[in-house]
C-alpha positions as CSV (number, residue, x, y, z in Angstrom):
1,M,-35.1,10.6,2.3
2,H,-33.0,12.3,-0.4
3,E,-32.9,15.6,1.5
4,P,-31.1,14.2,4.7
5,M,-28.7,12.3,2.4
6,A,-28.0,15.5,0.5
7,K,-27.3,17.4,3.7
8,F,-25.0,14.6,4.9
9,R,-23.2,14.6,1.6
10,T,-22.6,18.4,1.9
11,Y,-21.3,18.0,5.5
12,Y,-19.0,15.2,4.3
13,Y,-17.5,17.3,1.5
14,V,-17.0,20.3,3.8
15,L,-15.4,18.0,6.4
16,I,-13.0,16.4,3.9
17,T,-12.0,19.8,2.5
18,L,-11.2,21.1,6.0
19,I,-9.2,18.0,6.9
20,I,-7.2,18.3,3.7
21,L,-6.4,22.0,4.4
22,I,-5.6,21.5,8.1
23,F,-3.3,18.6,7.4
24,A,-1.7,20.4,4.5
25,Y,-0.5,23.1,6.9
26,S,0.4,20.5,9.6
27,T,2.5,18.5,7.2
28,V,4.4,21.5,5.8
29,Y,4.9,22.7,9.4
30,R,6.4,19.4,10.5
31,V,8.8,19.3,7.5
32,A,9.9,22.9,7.2
33,W,9.2,24.9,10.3
34,N,9.1,22.6,13.3
35,D,12.2,22.3,15.6
36,I,12.1,18.5,15.3
37,Q,11.7,17.0,11.9
38,R,9.4,14.0,12.3
39,T,8.9,13.1,8.6
40,D,10.7,11.1,6.0
41,F,10.7,13.9,3.4
42,T,14.1,15.3,4.4
43,V,15.5,11.8,4.0
44,Y,14.3,11.8,0.4
45,T,15.7,15.2,-0.3
46,E,19.1,14.2,1.2
47,A,19.1,11.2,-1.2
48,G,18.3,13.6,-4.1
49,K,21.3,15.7,-3.1
50,A,23.5,12.5,-2.9
51,I,22.6,11.9,-6.5
52,L,23.4,15.5,-7.5
53,Y,26.7,15.6,-5.7
54,Q,27.7,11.9,-6.2
55,L,27.8,11.0,-2.6
56,D,27.4,7.6,-1.0
57,L,23.6,7.1,-1.3
58,Y,23.3,4.7,1.6
59,H,25.2,6.7,4.1
60,V,23.6,10.2,3.7
61,Q,21.2,11.1,6.5
62,N,18.9,13.8,7.6
63,I,19.2,16.0,10.6
64,R,17.7,13.3,12.9
65,G,20.1,10.7,11.7
66,W,17.7,8.8,9.5
67,R,19.3,7.1,6.5
68,Y,18.0,6.5,3.0
69,V,16.9,2.8,2.5
70,Y,15.0,2.7,-0.8
71,L,16.4,1.6,-4.2
72,P,18.4,4.0,-6.4
73,P,15.7,5.0,-8.9
74,F,13.6,6.6,-6.2
75,A,16.5,8.8,-5.1
76,I,16.8,10.0,-8.7
77,L,13.1,11.0,-8.7
78,M,13.8,13.1,-5.5
79,V,16.4,15.3,-7.2
80,P,13.9,18.0,-8.2
81,F,12.5,18.1,-4.6
82,S,16.1,18.5,-3.3
83,L,16.4,21.7,-5.4
84,M,13.1,23.3,-4.1
85,P,12.6,25.3,-0.9
86,L,11.7,22.7,1.8
87,A,8.2,24.1,2.4
88,L,7.3,24.1,-1.3
89,G,8.6,20.6,-1.8
90,A,6.7,19.3,1.2
91,F,3.5,21.0,-0.1
92,I,3.8,19.5,-3.6
93,W,4.6,16.1,-2.0
94,Y,1.4,16.4,0.1
95,V,-0.7,17.2,-2.9
96,L,0.7,14.2,-4.8
97,E,-0.1,12.0,-1.8
98,I,-3.7,13.2,-1.6
99,L,-4.1,12.6,-5.4
100,A,-2.6,9.1,-5.0
101,I,-5.2,8.2,-2.3
102,Y,-8.0,9.7,-4.4
103,F,-7.2,7.8,-7.5
104,S,-6.6,4.6,-5.5
105,L,-10.2,4.9,-4.5
106,V,-11.4,5.8,-8.0
107,F,-9.5,2.9,-9.5
108,S,-10.9,0.5,-6.9
109,I,-14.5,1.5,-7.5
110,R,-14.1,1.3,-11.2
111,M,-12.5,-2.2,-11.0
112,L,-15.6,-3.4,-9.1
113,G,-17.9,-1.7,-11.6
114,I,-20.0,-0.3,-8.8
115,E,-23.1,1.5,-10.0
116,T,-23.3,4.8,-8.1
117,K,-26.0,7.3,-7.8
118,E,-25.4,11.0,-7.2
119,N,-26.8,10.9,-3.7
120,T,-24.8,7.8,-2.6
121,R,-21.6,8.1,-4.6
122,F,-19.7,9.7,-1.8
123,L,-20.3,6.7,0.4
124,Y,-18.0,4.6,-1.6
125,F,-15.3,7.1,-0.8
126,A,-16.4,7.7,2.8
127,L,-16.5,4.1,4.0
128,P,-12.8,3.1,3.2
129,L,-11.5,6.6,4.2
130,L,-13.3,6.4,7.5
131,S,-12.1,2.8,8.1
132,L,-8.5,3.6,7.3
133,C,-8.3,7.3,8.3
134,V,-5.5,6.8,10.9
135,L,-3.3,4.8,8.6
136,L,-3.7,7.2,5.7
137,L,-3.3,10.4,7.7
138,S,-0.3,8.9,9.5
139,G,1.5,8.1,6.2
140,I,0.6,11.5,4.7
141,M,1.7,13.6,7.7
142,R,5.0,11.7,7.9
143,C,5.5,12.2,4.1
144,Q,5.8,8.5,3.6
145,A,6.1,7.0,0.1
146,S,3.6,4.3,1.0
147,E,0.7,6.3,-0.5
148,F,2.4,5.9,-3.9
149,V,3.0,2.2,-3.4
150,I,-0.8,1.9,-2.6
151,F,-1.7,3.7,-5.8
152,F,0.7,1.9,-8.1
153,S,-0.2,-1.5,-6.6
154,I,-3.9,-0.9,-7.3
155,A,-3.1,0.7,-10.7
156,T,-1.2,-2.5,-11.7
157,F,-4.4,-4.5,-11.5
158,Y,-6.7,-1.7,-12.7
159,Y,-4.8,-1.5,-16.0
160,S,-4.4,-5.2,-16.2
161,Q,-8.2,-5.5,-16.0
162,R,-8.5,-3.2,-19.0
163,N,-5.8,-5.1,-21.0
164,R,-3.3,-2.2,-20.9
165,V,-0.2,-4.2,-20.5
166,V,2.3,-1.4,-20.7
167,L,0.6,0.8,-18.1
168,S,0.1,-2.2,-15.8
169,A,3.8,-3.1,-16.1
170,I,4.9,0.5,-15.5
171,S,2.7,0.7,-12.4
172,F,4.0,-2.6,-11.2
173,A,7.6,-1.5,-11.7
174,F,7.0,1.8,-9.9
175,A,5.5,0.0,-6.8
176,T,8.4,-2.5,-6.7
177,L,11.1,0.1,-7.1
178,I,9.8,2.1,-4.2
179,K,9.2,-0.6,-1.6
180,V,10.4,-3.9,-3.2
181,F,7.8,-6.2,-1.5
182,P,5.1,-5.6,-4.1
183,A,7.3,-7.7,-6.5
184,S,5.7,-10.7,-4.8
185,L,2.4,-9.8,-6.7
186,I,4.0,-11.3,-9.8
187,L,2.7,-14.6,-8.6
188,Y,-0.8,-13.4,-9.3
189,F,0.0,-13.1,-13.0
190,I,1.8,-16.5,-12.9
191,F,-1.3,-18.1,-11.4
192,K,-3.5,-16.5,-14.1
193,K,-0.9,-17.5,-16.8
194,K,-0.7,-13.9,-18.0
195,W,2.8,-14.3,-19.2
196,N,2.7,-11.1,-21.3
197,Y,2.2,-9.1,-18.1
198,A,5.0,-11.0,-16.3
199,F,7.5,-10.4,-19.2
200,A,6.3,-6.8,-19.6
201,F,7.0,-6.2,-15.8
202,A,10.5,-7.7,-16.1
203,F,11.2,-5.4,-19.1
204,A,9.8,-2.3,-17.3
205,L,11.9,-3.2,-14.2
206,L,15.0,-3.4,-16.4
207,V,14.4,-0.2,-18.2
208,M,13.2,1.9,-15.1
209,G,15.4,0.2,-12.6
210,L,18.7,0.0,-14.5
211,L,18.8,1.6,-18.0
212,L,17.2,5.0,-17.1
213,P,19.2,5.4,-13.9
214,S,22.3,4.6,-15.8
215,L,21.7,7.5,-18.2
216,Q,21.6,9.8,-15.1
217,I,24.3,8.5,-12.9
218,G,26.2,6.0,-15.0
219,F,26.0,2.2,-15.3
220,H,28.7,1.4,-12.8
221,T,27.4,3.8,-10.2
222,T,23.9,2.4,-10.6
223,L,25.2,-1.2,-10.1
224,N,27.3,-0.1,-7.2
225,D,24.3,1.5,-5.6
226,Y,22.2,-1.6,-6.0
227,M,25.0,-3.7,-4.4
228,N,25.2,-1.2,-1.5
229,W,21.4,-1.4,-1.1
230,F,21.5,-5.2,-0.9
231,H,24.4,-5.2,1.5
232,V,23.0,-2.5,3.8
233,V,19.2,-3.2,3.6
234,G,18.1,-6.2,1.4
235,S,20.3,-8.9,2.9
236,K,19.6,-7.7,6.5
237,A,15.9,-7.7,6.0
238,V,15.8,-11.5,5.4
239,E,17.9,-12.3,8.5
240,S,16.3,-13.2,11.8
241,N,15.5,-10.3,14.1
242,V,18.2,-11.4,16.6
243,D,20.8,-11.4,13.9
244,R,19.7,-8.0,12.6
245,Q,20.1,-6.5,16.1
246,S,23.9,-7.1,16.0
247,N,24.6,-7.0,12.3
248,T,23.1,-3.7,11.1
249,D,23.1,-0.1,12.3
250,L,19.6,0.3,10.6
251,Y,18.1,-1.9,13.3
252,Q,16.6,1.0,15.3
253,Q,15.5,3.0,12.3
254,L,13.9,0.3,10.3
255,L,14.8,-3.4,10.8
256,D,13.6,-4.0,14.4
257,T,10.6,-6.4,13.7
258,T,9.4,-6.0,17.3
259,K,8.6,-2.3,16.9
260,S,4.9,-1.6,17.6
261,R,4.2,-0.2,14.2
262,N,5.3,-3.4,12.4
263,Q,2.2,-5.5,11.6
264,S,3.7,-8.4,9.6
265,F,3.5,-12.2,10.3
266,E,7.0,-12.0,11.7
267,A,6.1,-9.3,14.2
268,L,3.0,-11.2,15.2
269,F,4.9,-14.5,15.9
270,L,7.5,-12.7,17.9
271,T,4.7,-11.0,19.9
272,L,3.3,-14.5,20.5
273,S,6.7,-15.5,22.0
274,V,7.5,-17.9,19.2
275,P,11.3,-18.7,19.6
276,A,13.3,-16.4,17.3
277,A,15.0,-19.3,15.6
278,W,11.6,-20.7,14.5
279,V,9.9,-17.5,13.4
280,N,11.2,-17.6,9.8
281,Y,9.9,-21.2,9.4
282,F,6.5,-20.1,10.8
283,V,6.3,-17.2,8.4
284,A,7.3,-19.4,5.5
285,S,4.6,-21.9,6.5
286,M,1.9,-19.3,6.7
287,A,3.0,-17.8,3.4
288,F,3.0,-21.2,1.7
289,F,-0.4,-22.2,3.1
290,S,-2.0,-18.9,2.0
291,L,-0.4,-19.2,-1.4
292,V,-1.7,-22.7,-1.9
293,S,-5.2,-21.5,-0.8
294,M,-5.1,-18.6,-3.3
295,Y,-3.9,-20.9,-6.0
296,R,-6.8,-23.3,-5.4
297,F,-9.2,-20.4,-5.3
298,S,-7.8,-19.1,-8.7
299,M,-8.7,-22.5,-10.2
300,R,-12.4,-22.0,-9.5
301,I,-12.9,-18.4,-10.4
302,Q,-16.2,-17.9,-12.1
303,N,-16.7,-14.2,-12.4
304,Q,-15.1,-10.8,-12.3
305,L,-15.8,-10.3,-8.6
306,D,-13.9,-13.5,-7.9
307,K,-10.9,-12.1,-9.8
308,I,-10.9,-9.0,-7.7
309,R,-11.3,-11.1,-4.5
310,L,-8.1,-12.9,-5.5
311,I,-6.3,-9.7,-6.3
312,S,-7.3,-8.3,-2.9
313,A,-6.1,-11.4,-1.2
314,F,-2.8,-11.1,-2.9
315,L,-2.4,-7.5,-1.8
316,I,-3.0,-8.5,1.8
317,W,-0.6,-11.5,1.4
318,S,2.2,-9.3,0.0
319,L,2.0,-7.1,3.1
320,L,1.9,-9.9,5.7
321,I,4.8,-12.0,4.4
322,T,7.4,-9.2,4.3
323,P,9.5,-8.8,7.5
324,I,8.7,-5.1,7.8
325,A,5.1,-4.0,7.2
326,E,4.6,-0.8,9.0
327,S,1.1,0.3,9.8
328,H,0.9,3.0,7.0
329,Y,1.5,0.3,4.4
330,F,-1.9,-1.1,5.1
331,G,-3.6,1.8,3.4
332,V,-3.7,-0.7,0.4
333,L,-6.6,-2.3,2.2
334,I,-8.7,0.2,0.3
335,L,-9.4,-2.3,-2.4
336,P,-10.0,-5.3,-0.1
337,L,-12.4,-3.3,2.0
338,L,-14.4,-2.1,-1.0
339,T,-14.4,-5.7,-2.4
340,L,-15.7,-7.1,0.9
341,S,-18.4,-4.3,1.0
342,Y,-19.4,-5.2,-2.6
343,M,-19.5,-8.9,-1.7
344,I,-22.0,-8.1,1.1
345,L,-24.1,-5.8,-1.0
346,T,-24.4,-8.3,-3.8
347,S,-25.1,-11.3,-1.5
348,Q,-28.4,-12.9,-1.0
349,L,-28.7,-11.4,2.5
350,D,-31.6,-9.1,3.2
351,I,-30.9,-5.4,3.4
352,V,-31.0,-5.3,7.2
353,Q,-28.3,-7.9,7.5
354,Q,-26.3,-6.2,4.8
355,R,-26.4,-2.9,6.7
356,K,-25.5,-4.7,10.0
357,L,-22.4,-6.3,8.4
358,I,-21.3,-3.1,6.8
359,T,-21.7,-1.2,10.1
360,W,-19.9,-3.8,12.1
361,G,-17.1,-3.9,9.5
362,V,-16.5,-0.2,9.7
363,L,-16.7,-0.3,13.6
364,I,-14.1,-3.1,13.7
365,C,-11.8,-1.2,11.4
366,V,-12.2,2.0,13.4
367,G,-11.5,0.0,16.5
368,C,-8.3,-1.3,15.0
369,M,-7.4,2.3,14.1
370,I,-7.9,3.3,17.7
371,L,-5.7,0.4,18.9
372,I,-2.8,1.3,16.7
373,S,-2.9,4.9,18.0
374,F,-1.3,3.7,21.2
375,P,2.1,1.9,21.4
376,V,0.9,-0.6,24.0
377,T,-2.2,-1.8,22.1
378,E,-0.4,-1.4,18.7
379,K,2.0,-4.2,19.9
380,L,-1.0,-6.6,19.8
381,R,-0.7,-6.4,16.0
382,P,-4.4,-5.5,15.4
383,L,-3.8,-4.8,11.7
384,C,-2.2,-8.2,11.2
385,W,-5.2,-9.9,12.8
386,L,-7.7,-7.7,10.8
387,S,-5.9,-8.4,7.6
388,M,-5.8,-12.1,8.2
389,A,-9.6,-12.0,8.9
390,M,-10.2,-10.0,5.7
391,W,-8.0,-12.4,3.7
392,Y,-10.0,-15.4,5.0
393,V,-13.3,-13.9,4.1
394,L,-12.1,-13.0,0.6
395,I,-10.9,-16.6,-0.1
396,Y,-13.5,-18.6,1.9
397,G,-16.3,-16.1,2.2
398,F,-20.0,-16.6,1.4
399,K,-21.1,-17.2,-2.1
400,N,-22.3,-14.5,-4.4
401,P,-25.0,-14.7,-7.2
402,D,-22.4,-14.0,-10.0
403,P,-23.2,-10.2,-10.1
404,L,-20.4,-9.3,-12.5
405,A,-20.4,-12.4,-14.7
406,D,-21.3,-10.6,-17.9
407,T,-19.8,-7.3,-17.2
408,S,-17.1,-6.0,-19.6
409,F,-14.2,-4.1,-18.1
410,S,-12.4,-3.3,-21.3
411,Q,-13.7,0.2,-21.9
412,D,-13.1,3.1,-19.6
413,S,-16.2,4.8,-21.1
414,L,-18.3,2.3,-19.1
415,Y,-17.3,4.1,-16.0
416,E,-17.1,7.7,-17.1
417,N,-20.2,8.8,-15.1
418,E,-19.8,6.5,-12.2
419,V,-17.0,8.2,-10.2
């Protein structure tokens, strides 16, 4: 039994290595050598140049006409990449994205305290990677920043679990300053009455989002850039899709909710032909209902696994309530998927039923990946449906025999040999 597993493990590692190398070349080619640039990396480097040369940050654009839409601190971090040869910068960015996904998996496994053996350890990496392969590879090949949002979002709770307030707050601030929508995760800490984390996050956001950028580009310039971001991006994102169509020139690039790659509640309701004037009310109602459900669940948490179920539900919730949730954002489902797998494996179901549920779960995820590979079926919002189903099971799923009730998560040494 161990010999076939060992062979499978070897094939798995060889396959992963080949994929990493092939996509490394493909990503650098798309950025630096292809006739048509189909990545966001050159948008980031143009933003870095805008910081260097004191240009209007929210009007610079790359050769394809794509404009910078993130907050000012992220542009400052892009300054070193803007000084590198394009191919070198793209390669370093690719390596950092691979590391971000790897440590997202490592942190997720450690949060759950999964006991792993040498011959099965790779499965805890293989299952989520297989289930989310299209999402992750799409984000990496397009040089998206979402891989870093995934990592910092998971790291926020990983360090919180280990009572490392400063590292948790810094991770939380990084995630928020890249994509903004992770800021909604603050409600988790409010639910749990972890006020020290909430205040630490606010302080980290002030330091990293305002004070440090002010040292680089000046206080007034920083404030002006934030005001420009709010005027150009932030205020438009909360308008209805009809209003955005006529009020912003970023509609085609980013703010068209009806685009096939958008998998948020808003996109789903528009697909279901809900009148545009009602969509925001429907989204607010869904957000409120799910928030109340998570709050009620938080009141009856009994063990560490329940805490991670709540965290996973919050990660899903933060994706679905935002107006724009492109498919590559959903790589953060790494933690919810592992949590659901662990719920199954620690349930009172027999081993045959457990294997069937795991197999069907992977097949359903792979099926969703296939659906989002084609614009016609992607418009059915399969990721939104899948995420809602995962959220429901996390909150209302079957009972577990308290597998982690007495497990301590305060020492990293407990997991040194697990991952």
